[in-house]
py3Dmol code that shows the C-alpha trace and the ligand (Angstrom):
import py3Dmol

protein = """\
ATOM      1  CA  MET A   1      91.202 121.800  36.731  1.00  0.00           C
ATOM      2  CA  GLN A   2      94.911 121.074  36.018  1.00  0.00           C
ATOM      3  CA  ASN A   3      95.949 119.673  32.676  1.00  0.00           C
ATOM      4  CA  TYR A   4      98.517 117.339  34.288  1.00  0.00           C
ATOM      5  CA  SER A   5      99.102 115.432  31.120  1.00  0.00           C
ATOM      6  CA  ALA A   6     100.178 118.526  29.146  1.00  0.00           C
ATOM      7  CA  ILE A   7     102.252 119.855  32.070  1.00  0.00           C
ATOM      8  CA  LEU A   8     104.159 116.578  32.452  1.00  0.00           C
ATOM      9  CA  ASN A   9     104.691 116.300  28.707  1.00  0.00           C
ATOM     10  CA  ASN A  10     106.104 119.784  28.457  1.00  0.00           C
ATOM     11  CA  ILE A  11     108.488 119.207  31.400  1.00  0.00           C
ATOM     12  CA  TYR A  12     109.604 115.940  29.920  1.00  0.00           C
ATOM     13  CA  THR A  13     110.235 117.372  26.484  1.00  0.00           C
ATOM     14  CA  GLU A  14     112.176 120.336  27.825  1.00  0.00           C
ATOM     15  CA  LEU A  15     114.383 118.454  30.196  1.00  0.00           C
ATOM     16  CA  ASN A  16     114.926 115.370  28.020  1.00  0.00           C
ATOM     17  CA  ALA A  17     116.812 117.604  25.565  1.00  0.00           C
ATOM     18  CA  SER A  18     119.418 118.296  28.322  1.00  0.00           C
ATOM     19  CA  HIS A  19     122.927 117.254  27.431  1.00  0.00           C
ATOM     20  CA  PHE A  20     124.194 117.673  30.957  1.00  0.00           C
ATOM     21  CA  ARG A  21     122.540 115.050  33.171  1.00  0.00           C
ATOM     22  CA  GLY A  22     125.012 114.721  36.054  1.00  0.00           C
ATOM     23  CA  GLU A  23     126.886 111.493  36.790  1.00  0.00           C
ATOM     24  CA  VAL A  24     125.583 107.997  37.371  1.00  0.00           C
ATOM     25  CA  ALA A  25     126.628 106.695  40.865  1.00  0.00           C
ATOM     26  CA  ASN A  26     129.577 104.392  40.692  1.00  0.00           C
ATOM     27  CA  TYR A  27     130.631 103.854  44.287  1.00  0.00           C
ATOM     28  CA  ILE A  28     128.219 100.920  44.149  1.00  0.00           C
ATOM     29  CA  PRO A  29     129.733  99.278  41.040  1.00  0.00           C
ATOM     30  CA  GLU A  30     126.539  97.539  39.967  1.00  0.00           C
ATOM     31  CA  LEU A  31     124.720 100.929  39.652  1.00  0.00           C
ATOM     32  CA  SER A  32     127.310 102.314  37.219  1.00  0.00           C
ATOM     33  CA  HIS A  33     125.982 100.204  34.305  1.00  0.00           C
ATOM     34  CA  VAL A  34     122.628 102.002  34.215  1.00  0.00           C
ATOM     35  CA  ASP A  35     122.010 104.104  31.053  1.00  0.00           C
ATOM     36  CA  ILE A  36     122.073 107.847  31.937  1.00  0.00           C
ATOM     37  CA  HIS A  37     119.526 108.568  29.216  1.00  0.00           C
ATOM     38  CA  ASN A  38     116.647 106.946  31.121  1.00  0.00           C
ATOM     39  CA  PHE A  39     114.112 109.567  32.261  1.00  0.00           C
ATOM     40  CA  GLY A  40     110.549 109.122  33.469  1.00  0.00           C
ATOM     41  CA  ILE A  41     107.907 110.955  35.515  1.00  0.00           C
ATOM     42  CA  HIS A  42     104.798 109.436  37.054  1.00  0.00           C
ATOM     43  CA  LEU A  43     101.998 111.246  38.863  1.00  0.00           C
ATOM     44  CA  ASN A  44      99.439 109.405  41.029  1.00  0.00           C
ATOM     45  CA  VAL A  45      96.581 111.707  42.011  1.00  0.00           C
ATOM     46  CA  LEU A  46      94.650 110.542  45.091  1.00  0.00           C
ATOM     47  CA  ASN A  47      91.374 110.655  43.148  1.00  0.00           C
ATOM     48  CA  GLY A  48      92.678 107.707  41.140  1.00  0.00           C
ATOM     49  CA  ASP A  49      94.044 109.498  38.071  1.00  0.00           C
ATOM     50  CA  GLN A  50      97.509 108.399  36.928  1.00  0.00           C
ATOM     51  CA  PHE A  51      99.768 110.179  34.437  1.00  0.00           C
ATOM     52  CA  SER A  52     103.041 108.784  33.004  1.00  0.00           C
ATOM     53  CA  VAL A  53     105.615 110.210  30.665  1.00  0.00           C
ATOM     54  CA  GLY A  54     108.953 108.705  29.484  1.00  0.00           C
ATOM     55  CA  ASN A  55     110.560 105.649  30.895  1.00  0.00           C
ATOM     56  CA  THR A  56     108.223 104.763  33.753  1.00  0.00           C
ATOM     57  CA  ASN A  57     108.059 100.985  33.397  1.00  0.00           C
ATOM     58  CA  THR A  58     111.789 100.174  33.860  1.00  0.00           C
ATOM     59  CA  PRO A  59     112.675  99.148  37.416  1.00  0.00           C
ATOM     60  CA  PHE A  60     115.600 100.940  39.094  1.00  0.00           C
ATOM     61  CA  SER A  61     117.303 100.679  42.448  1.00  0.00           C
ATOM     62  CA  ILE A  62     115.357 102.684  45.002  1.00  0.00           C
ATOM     63  CA  GLN A  63     118.379 102.886  47.364  1.00  0.00           C
ATOM     64  CA  SER A  64     117.893 105.574  50.035  1.00  0.00           C
ATOM     65  CA  ILE A  65     114.252 105.954  49.219  1.00  0.00           C
ATOM     66  CA  SER A  66     113.832 102.632  51.063  1.00  0.00           C
ATOM     67  CA  LYS A  67     114.873 104.431  54.289  1.00  0.00           C
ATOM     68  CA  VAL A  68     111.419 106.058  54.476  1.00  0.00           C
ATOM     69  CA  LEU A  69     109.713 102.664  54.118  1.00  0.00           C
ATOM     70  CA  ALA A  70     111.968 101.147  56.782  1.00  0.00           C
ATOM     71  CA  LEU A  71     111.320 104.033  59.048  1.00  0.00           C
ATOM     72  CA  ALA A  72     107.525 103.647  58.543  1.00  0.00           C
ATOM     73  CA  LYS A  73     107.656  99.924  59.396  1.00  0.00           C
ATOM     74  CA  ALA A  74     109.941 100.417  62.502  1.00  0.00           C
ATOM     75  CA  PHE A  75     107.806 103.387  63.733  1.00  0.00           C
ATOM     76  CA  SER A  76     104.591 101.331  63.351  1.00  0.00           C
ATOM     77  CA  ILE A  77     106.215  98.568  65.439  1.00  0.00           C
ATOM     78  CA  ILE A  78     107.941 100.411  68.310  1.00  0.00           C
ATOM     79  CA  GLY A  79     106.243 103.858  68.264  1.00  0.00           C
ATOM     80  CA  GLU A  80     107.686 107.005  69.808  1.00  0.00           C
ATOM     81  CA  GLN A  81     110.520 105.147  71.718  1.00  0.00           C
ATOM     82  CA  LEU A  82     112.253 105.054  68.309  1.00  0.00           C
ATOM     83  CA  TRP A  83     113.399 108.583  68.861  1.00  0.00           C
ATOM     84  CA  GLN A  84     115.563 107.596  71.778  1.00  0.00           C
ATOM     85  CA  ARG A  85     117.949 106.075  69.272  1.00  0.00           C
ATOM     86  CA  VAL A  86     117.808 108.514  66.416  1.00  0.00           C
ATOM     87  CA  ASN A  87     117.335 112.284  66.274  1.00  0.00           C
ATOM     88  CA  VAL A  88     115.063 114.330  63.938  1.00  0.00           C
ATOM     89  CA  GLU A  89     117.405 117.204  62.880  1.00  0.00           C
ATOM     90  CA  PRO A  90     118.741 117.852  59.414  1.00  0.00           C
ATOM     91  CA  SER A  91     122.482 117.033  59.328  1.00  0.00           C
ATOM     92  CA  GLY A  92     123.611 119.610  56.753  1.00  0.00           C
ATOM     93  CA  ASN A  93     126.110 116.940  55.678  1.00  0.00           C
ATOM     94  CA  PRO A  94     126.342 114.206  52.980  1.00  0.00           C
ATOM     95  CA  PHE A  95     124.411 111.042  53.479  1.00  0.00           C
ATOM     96  CA  ASN A  96     127.424 108.999  54.467  1.00  0.00           C
ATOM     97  CA  HIS A  97     129.121 111.551  56.745  1.00  0.00           C
ATOM     98  CA  LEU A  98     130.588 109.999  59.933  1.00  0.00           C
ATOM     99  CA  SER A  99     132.199 112.558  62.191  1.00  0.00           C
ATOM    100  CA  LEU A 100     128.964 114.024  63.638  1.00  0.00           C
ATOM    101  CA  LEU A 101     127.992 110.487  64.703  1.00  0.00           C
ATOM    102  CA  GLU A 102     131.091 110.302  66.935  1.00  0.00           C
ATOM    103  CA  LEU A 103     130.700 113.867  68.226  1.00  0.00           C
ATOM    104  CA  GLU A 104     127.075 113.128  69.114  1.00  0.00           C
ATOM    105  CA  ASN A 105     127.754 109.891  70.919  1.00  0.00           C
ATOM    106  CA  GLY A 106     126.357 107.445  68.428  1.00  0.00           C
ATOM    107  CA  ILE A 107     122.906 109.069  68.071  1.00  0.00           C
ATOM    108  CA  PRO A 108     122.453 109.717  64.317  1.00  0.00           C
ATOM    109  CA  ARG A 109     121.048 113.154  63.379  1.00  0.00           C
ATOM    110  CA  ASN A 110     118.083 111.645  61.554  1.00  0.00           C
ATOM    111  CA  PRO A 111     116.765 108.291  60.139  1.00  0.00           C
ATOM    112  CA  LEU A 112     117.371 109.201  56.512  1.00  0.00           C
ATOM    113  CA  ILE A 113     121.224 109.560  56.630  1.00  0.00           C
ATOM    114  CA  ASN A 114     123.019 106.276  56.366  1.00  0.00           C
ATOM    115  CA  SER A 115     123.876 105.938  60.076  1.00  0.00           C
ATOM    116  CA  GLY A 116     120.237 106.661  61.092  1.00  0.00           C
ATOM    117  CA  ALA A 117     118.972 104.212  58.533  1.00  0.00           C
ATOM    118  CA  ILE A 118     121.322 101.558  59.926  1.00  0.00           C
ATOM    119  CA  VAL A 119     119.786 102.006  63.399  1.00  0.00           C
ATOM    120  CA  ILE A 120     116.334 101.637  61.820  1.00  0.00           C
ATOM    121  CA  ALA A 121     117.524  98.505  60.056  1.00  0.00           C
ATOM    122  CA  ASP A 122     118.731  97.194  63.485  1.00  0.00           C
ATOM    123  CA  ILE A 123     115.255  97.764  64.957  1.00  0.00           C
ATOM    124  CA  LEU A 124     113.685  95.769  62.120  1.00  0.00           C
ATOM    125  CA  VAL A 125     116.192  92.935  62.430  1.00  0.00           C
ATOM    126  CA  SER A 126     115.293  92.764  66.159  1.00  0.00           C
ATOM    127  CA  HIS A 127     111.550  92.876  65.625  1.00  0.00           C
ATOM    128  CA  LEU A 128     110.777  91.049  62.350  1.00  0.00           C
ATOM    129  CA  LYS A 129     110.639  87.258  62.319  1.00  0.00           C
ATOM    130  CA  ASN A 130     112.120  86.961  58.818  1.00  0.00           C
ATOM    131  CA  PRO A 131     113.494  90.503  58.436  1.00  0.00           C
ATOM    132  CA  LYS A 132     114.196  90.580  54.622  1.00  0.00           C
ATOM    133  CA  ALA A 133     111.144  88.636  53.563  1.00  0.00           C
ATOM    134  CA  ASP A 134     108.789  90.429  56.030  1.00  0.00           C
ATOM    135  CA  PHE A 135     110.040  93.861  54.967  1.00  0.00           C
ATOM    136  CA  LEU A 136     109.696  92.968  51.290  1.00  0.00           C
ATOM    137  CA  ASN A 137     106.137  91.852  51.881  1.00  0.00           C
ATOM    138  CA  PHE A 138     105.393  95.126  53.691  1.00  0.00           C
ATOM    139  CA  VAL A 139     106.612  97.074  50.672  1.00  0.00           C
ATOM    140  CA  ARG A 140     104.672  94.856  48.236  1.00  0.00           C
ATOM    141  CA  ASP A 141     101.540  95.340  50.282  1.00  0.00           C
ATOM    142  CA  LEU A 142     101.975  99.189  50.231  1.00  0.00           C
ATOM    143  CA  ALA A 143     102.386  99.037  46.463  1.00  0.00           C
ATOM    144  CA  ASN A 144      99.735  96.426  46.059  1.00  0.00           C
ATOM    145  CA  ASP A 145     102.211  94.655  43.733  1.00  0.00           C
ATOM    146  CA  PRO A 146     103.687  91.221  44.590  1.00  0.00           C
ATOM    147  CA  THR A 147     106.216  91.465  41.727  1.00  0.00           C
ATOM    148  CA  ILE A 148     108.532  93.999  43.593  1.00  0.00           C
ATOM    149  CA  ASN A 149     111.810  92.375  44.486  1.00  0.00           C
ATOM    150  CA  PHE A 150     115.415  92.803  45.686  1.00  0.00           C
ATOM    151  CA  ASN A 151     118.171  93.008  43.080  1.00  0.00           C
ATOM    152  CA  LYS A 152     120.605  90.624  44.741  1.00  0.00           C
ATOM    153  CA  ASN A 153     123.474  91.671  42.469  1.00  0.00           C
ATOM    154  CA  VAL A 154     123.107  95.250  43.652  1.00  0.00           C
ATOM    155  CA  ALA A 155     122.967  94.120  47.326  1.00  0.00           C
ATOM    156  CA  ALA A 156     126.156  92.030  46.847  1.00  0.00           C
ATOM    157  CA  SER A 157     127.846  94.814  44.945  1.00  0.00           C
ATOM    158  CA  GLU A 158     127.290  97.266  47.863  1.00  0.00           C
ATOM    159  CA  LYS A 159     128.313  94.655  50.465  1.00  0.00           C
ATOM    160  CA  ALA A 160     131.615  94.225  48.639  1.00  0.00           C
ATOM    161  CA  THR A 161     132.379  97.992  48.576  1.00  0.00           C
ATOM    162  CA  GLY A 162     130.347  99.510  51.481  1.00  0.00           C
ATOM    163  CA  TYR A 163     133.310 100.458  53.612  1.00  0.00           C
ATOM    164  CA  LYS A 164     131.699 103.666  55.034  1.00  0.00           C
ATOM    165  CA  ASN A 165     128.545 101.809  55.991  1.00  0.00           C
ATOM    166  CA  PHE A 166     130.681  99.177  57.788  1.00  0.00           C
ATOM    167  CA  ALA A 167     132.429 102.049  59.562  1.00  0.00           C
ATOM    168  CA  ALA A 168     129.097 103.651  60.523  1.00  0.00           C
ATOM    169  CA  ALA A 169     127.693 100.350  61.859  1.00  0.00           C
ATOM    170  CA  ASN A 170     130.828  99.675  63.875  1.00  0.00           C
ATOM    171  CA  LEU A 171     130.725 103.187  65.341  1.00  0.00           C
ATOM    172  CA  LEU A 172     127.082 102.710  66.260  1.00  0.00           C
ATOM    173  CA  LYS A 173     127.918  99.323  67.821  1.00  0.00           C
ATOM    174  CA  SER A 174     130.813 100.938  69.850  1.00  0.00           C
ATOM    175  CA  PHE A 175     128.340 103.429  71.322  1.00  0.00           C
ATOM    176  CA  GLY A 176     125.811 100.678  72.172  1.00  0.00           C
ATOM    177  CA  ASN A 177     123.292 101.834  69.544  1.00  0.00           C
ATOM    178  CA  LEU A 178     123.229  98.581  67.554  1.00  0.00           C
ATOM    179  CA  GLU A 179     121.627  95.492  69.120  1.00  0.00           C
ATOM    180  CA  ASN A 180     122.483  92.933  66.472  1.00  0.00           C
ATOM    181  CA  ASP A 181     125.657  91.904  64.710  1.00  0.00           C
ATOM    182  CA  VAL A 182     127.100  94.468  62.254  1.00  0.00           C
ATOM    183  CA  ASP A 183     127.075  91.907  59.392  1.00  0.00           C
ATOM    184  CA  GLU A 184     123.461  90.910  59.945  1.00  0.00           C
ATOM    185  CA  VAL A 185     122.177  94.484  60.080  1.00  0.00           C
ATOM    186  CA  LEU A 186     124.169  95.571  57.065  1.00  0.00           C
ATOM    187  CA  ASP A 187     123.016  92.507  55.079  1.00  0.00           C
ATOM    188  CA  PHE A 188     119.418  93.628  55.750  1.00  0.00           C
ATOM    189  CA  TYR A 189     120.284  97.303  54.983  1.00  0.00           C
ATOM    190  CA  PHE A 190     121.980  96.476  51.654  1.00  0.00           C
ATOM    191  CA  HIS A 191     119.015  94.413  50.595  1.00  0.00           C
ATOM    192  CA  GLN A 192     116.521  97.035  51.679  1.00  0.00           C
ATOM    193  CA  CYS A 193     118.417  99.613  49.492  1.00  0.00           C
ATOM    194  CA  ALA A 194     118.535  97.077  46.600  1.00  0.00           C
ATOM    195  CA  ILE A 195     114.726  96.960  46.179  1.00  0.00           C
ATOM    196  CA  GLU A 196     113.821  97.757  42.629  1.00  0.00           C
ATOM    197  CA  MET A 197     110.687  99.555  41.442  1.00  0.00           C
ATOM    198  CA  ASN A 198     109.530 101.503  38.409  1.00  0.00           C
ATOM    199  CA  CYS A 199     108.165 105.061  38.723  1.00  0.00           C
ATOM    200  CA  LYS A 200     104.564 103.894  38.944  1.00  0.00           C
ATOM    201  CA  GLN A 201     105.248 101.296  41.650  1.00  0.00           C
ATOM    202  CA  LEU A 202     107.143 103.908  43.683  1.00  0.00           C
ATOM    203  CA  ALA A 203     104.328 106.435  43.412  1.00  0.00           C
ATOM    204  CA  ASP A 204     101.837 103.748  44.451  1.00  0.00           C
ATOM    205  CA  THR A 205     104.001 102.759  47.439  1.00  0.00           C
ATOM    206  CA  PHE A 206     104.158 106.301  48.738  1.00  0.00           C
ATOM    207  CA  TYR A 207     100.418 106.830  48.416  1.00  0.00           C
ATOM    208  CA  VAL A 208     100.135 105.941  52.141  1.00  0.00           C
ATOM    209  CA  PHE A 209     102.127 109.059  53.122  1.00  0.00           C
ATOM    210  CA  ALA A 210      99.911 111.348  51.035  1.00  0.00           C
ATOM    211  CA  ASN A 211      96.764 109.629  52.218  1.00  0.00           C
ATOM    212  CA  ARG A 212      96.991 110.055  56.017  1.00  0.00           C
ATOM    213  CA  GLY A 213      98.448 106.571  56.670  1.00  0.00           C
ATOM    214  CA  THR A 214      95.942 104.598  54.576  1.00  0.00           C
ATOM    215  CA  CYS A 215      97.192 102.789  51.453  1.00  0.00           C
ATOM    216  CA  SER A 216      95.481 102.680  48.056  1.00  0.00           C
ATOM    217  CA  GLN A 217      93.818  99.420  49.132  1.00  0.00           C
ATOM    218  CA  HIS A 218      92.188 101.208  52.123  1.00  0.00           C
ATOM    219  CA  LYS A 219      94.304  99.474  54.666  1.00  0.00           C
ATOM    220  CA  ASP A 220      95.580 101.583  57.639  1.00  0.00           C
ATOM    221  CA  TYR A 221      99.368 101.340  58.209  1.00  0.00           C
ATOM    222  CA  LEU A 222     100.235 104.491  60.175  1.00  0.00           C
ATOM    223  CA  THR A 223      98.450 107.004  62.382  1.00  0.00           C
ATOM    224  CA  LEU A 224      97.932 110.557  61.252  1.00  0.00           C
ATOM    225  CA  SER A 225     100.567 111.669  63.781  1.00  0.00           C
ATOM    226  CA  GLN A 226     103.076 109.155  62.473  1.00  0.00           C
ATOM    227  CA  VAL A 227     102.504 110.290  58.868  1.00  0.00           C
ATOM    228  CA  LYS A 228     102.928 113.899  59.987  1.00  0.00           C
ATOM    229  CA  ARG A 229     106.263 113.031  61.614  1.00  0.00           C
ATOM    230  CA  ILE A 230     107.564 111.006  58.579  1.00  0.00           C
ATOM    231  CA  ASN A 231     106.581 113.715  56.103  1.00  0.00           C
ATOM    232  CA  ALA A 232     108.330 116.368  58.272  1.00  0.00           C
ATOM    233  CA  ILE A 233     111.468 114.326  58.283  1.00  0.00           C
ATOM    234  CA  MET A 234     111.311 113.864  54.505  1.00  0.00           C
ATOM    235  CA  LEU A 235     110.984 117.602  54.086  1.00  0.00           C
ATOM    236  CA  SER A 236     113.815 118.500  56.444  1.00  0.00           C
ATOM    237  CA  CYS A 237     116.184 115.584  55.839  1.00  0.00           C
ATOM    238  CA  GLY A 238     115.167 113.771  52.615  1.00  0.00           C
ATOM    239  CA  PHE A 239     117.823 115.374  50.421  1.00  0.00           C
ATOM    240  CA  TYR A 240     120.707 115.552  52.933  1.00  0.00           C
ATOM    241  CA  ASP A 241     122.730 118.736  52.475  1.00  0.00           C
ATOM    242  CA  GLU A 242     120.334 119.743  49.735  1.00  0.00           C
ATOM    243  CA  ALA A 243     117.167 119.454  51.815  1.00  0.00           C
ATOM    244  CA  GLY A 244     116.890 123.263  52.144  1.00  0.00           C
ATOM    245  CA  GLU A 245     117.284 123.663  48.430  1.00  0.00           C
ATOM    246  CA  PHE A 246     114.635 121.054  47.615  1.00  0.00           C
ATOM    247  CA  ALA A 247     112.152 122.730  50.061  1.00  0.00           C
ATOM    248  CA  PHE A 248     113.018 126.100  48.542  1.00  0.00           C
ATOM    249  CA  GLU A 249     112.753 125.097  44.883  1.00  0.00           C
ATOM    250  CA  VAL A 250     110.087 122.337  45.036  1.00  0.00           C
ATOM    251  CA  GLY A 251     108.256 122.770  48.321  1.00  0.00           C
ATOM    252  CA  LEU A 252     107.222 119.199  48.939  1.00  0.00           C
ATOM    253  CA  PRO A 253     108.319 116.415  51.333  1.00  0.00           C
ATOM    254  CA  GLY A 254     110.288 113.889  49.329  1.00  0.00           C
ATOM    255  CA  LYS A 255     113.139 111.452  49.189  1.00  0.00           C
ATOM    256  CA  SER A 256     115.918 110.714  46.745  1.00  0.00           C
ATOM    257  CA  GLY A 257     118.166 107.750  46.163  1.00  0.00           C
ATOM    258  CA  VAL A 258     121.516 107.261  44.327  1.00  0.00           C
ATOM    259  CA  GLY A 259     119.755 105.078  41.791  1.00  0.00           C
ATOM    260  CA  GLY A 260     118.367 108.359  40.439  1.00  0.00           C
ATOM    261  CA  GLY A 261     114.875 108.097  41.768  1.00  0.00           C
ATOM    262  CA  ILE A 262     112.948 110.827  43.603  1.00  0.00           C
ATOM    263  CA  VAL A 263     109.561 110.522  45.193  1.00  0.00           C
ATOM    264  CA  ALA A 264     107.625 113.583  46.491  1.00  0.00           C
ATOM    265  CA  LEU A 265     104.123 114.115  47.659  1.00  0.00           C
ATOM    266  CA  LEU A 266     101.456 116.709  48.544  1.00  0.00           C
ATOM    267  CA  PRO A 267      99.335 115.492  51.466  1.00  0.00           C
ATOM    268  CA  ASN A 268      95.752 114.684  50.546  1.00  0.00           C
ATOM    269  CA  THR A 269      96.570 115.374  46.808  1.00  0.00           C
ATOM    270  CA  PHE A 270      99.203 113.344  44.963  1.00  0.00           C
ATOM    271  CA  THR A 271     102.426 111.458  44.903  1.00  0.00           C
ATOM    272  CA  ILE A 272     104.880 112.008  42.084  1.00  0.00           C
ATOM    273  CA  THR A 273     108.018 110.100  41.151  1.00  0.00           C
ATOM    274  CA  THR A 274     110.911 110.911  38.743  1.00  0.00           C
ATOM    275  CA  TRP A 275     113.738 108.685  37.574  1.00  0.00           C
ATOM    276  CA  SER A 276     116.914 109.958  35.885  1.00  0.00           C
ATOM    277  CA  PRO A 277     120.107 108.209  36.955  1.00  0.00           C
ATOM    278  CA  GLY A 278     122.436 111.202  36.509  1.00  0.00           C
ATOM    279  CA  LEU A 279     123.169 112.715  39.946  1.00  0.00           C
ATOM    280  CA  ASN A 280     124.300 116.190  41.016  1.00  0.00           C
ATOM    281  CA  ALA A 281     127.245 116.770  43.368  1.00  0.00           C
ATOM    282  CA  LYS A 282     125.018 116.179  46.390  1.00  0.00           C
ATOM    283  CA  GLY A 283     123.949 112.706  45.163  1.00  0.00           C
ATOM    284  CA  ASN A 284     120.408 113.720  44.066  1.00  0.00           C
ATOM    285  CA  SER A 285     118.990 113.240  40.580  1.00  0.00           C
ATOM    286  CA  LEU A 286     119.755 116.336  38.480  1.00  0.00           C
ATOM    287  CA  LEU A 287     116.855 116.137  36.060  1.00  0.00           C
ATOM    288  CA  GLY A 288     114.512 114.834  38.744  1.00  0.00           C
ATOM    289  CA  MET A 289     115.007 117.907  40.912  1.00  0.00           C
ATOM    290  CA  GLN A 290     114.512 120.158  37.912  1.00  0.00           C
ATOM    291  CA  ALA A 291     111.361 118.328  36.866  1.00  0.00           C
ATOM    292  CA  LEU A 292     109.817 118.612  40.319  1.00  0.00           C
ATOM    293  CA  LYS A 293     110.701 122.275  40.553  1.00  0.00           C
ATOM    294  CA  LEU A 294     108.943 122.880  37.206  1.00  0.00           C
ATOM    295  CA  PHE A 295     105.954 120.715  38.214  1.00  0.00           C
ATOM    296  CA  THR A 296     105.241 122.640  41.478  1.00  0.00           C
ATOM    297  CA  THR A 297     105.849 126.003  39.637  1.00  0.00           C
ATOM    298  CA  GLU A 298     103.554 125.147  36.739  1.00  0.00           C
ATOM    299  CA  THR A 299     100.739 123.663  38.866  1.00  0.00           C
ATOM    300  CA  GLN A 300     101.169 126.166  41.714  1.00  0.00           C
ATOM    301  CA  LEU A 301     100.835 123.238  44.102  1.00  0.00           C
ATOM    302  CA  SER A 302     103.143 122.816  47.133  1.00  0.00           C
ATOM    303  CA  ILE A 303     102.798 122.560  50.857  1.00  0.00           C
ATOM    304  CA  PHE A 304     103.537 126.293  51.056  1.00  0.00           C
TER     305      PHE A 304
END
"""
ligand_1 = """\
12
DON
O 124.134 103.264 51.835
C 124.344 103.783 50.701
O 125.246 104.499 50.457
C 123.256 103.458 49.623
N 122.804 102.135 49.821
C 122.161 104.463 49.643
C 122.629 105.906 49.512
C 121.605 106.795 48.837
O 120.764 106.352 48.086
C 121.813 108.253 49.020
N 120.815 109.052 48.377
N 120.772 109.876 47.584
"""
view = py3Dmol.view(width=600, height=400)
view.addModel(protein, "pdb")
view.setStyle({"model": 0}, {"cartoon": {"style": "trace"}})
view.addModel(ligand_1, "xyz")
view.setStyle({"model": 1}, {"stick": {}})
view.zoomTo()
view.show()
């Protein structure tokens, strides 16, 4: 029997003493105000046990972590035909890289880089009646928490400065891989990224991917095959040009966001989230990656 509480406390105490915590994202101006000293870890074990240490009640911007949720919703709506519009290969490039998209004729490498996520957003804009509200309700249902919301200031801040995402969406449109208007799709995408959650809410939301497609409220959202595919994409693409490093050091499927959150999971066993807003050079939370590496090392639990 693991002493999760002691393991998490030791990791927190060790890492919270770090002076070097990376840099808070500032290309979305609204995110630059977040205090770099925030640090929390939450573990949600599928048997119902929950363990929290540090700052796990403060909501943060989930940013790219939302791409997994959007993928899940789009995949559950249109099924396997989704892969005609987006590939499933790691890109080996930063999340906002553009030149591969042109070389590969407007088919993004995977749904977790920005261009791929914009295609997924386009699918949701086409298929949801009230895209933003319906997507938010989907996320609230997964988390079993109706208080989860968009931070409209963060969405507006990214809209005002998201030049690369406008470039990606226009490139997709030029290749015929965007059905809706660029502005409409990006408005949805910026809101999706601007959802806020605390560590516990995020761990609860991702329970469905650890629990074979069934959420904590015993409702089925995804088939086992869909969950297998989504977890595989998280493992191979969830950390962009650091996905190999995350698999090597941590050994779990997971996803990061520039708000400093990371969620990872061990199928049939647990979900775990970390939040520390300081990022490394690849845009992934510095302390979060270290915490997860220590966690899988100490517990000897990973998919490998
Ligand atoms: O599109 C963007 O650039 C942001 N809304 C999300 C990027 C992100 O979180 C990358 N992850 N580490």
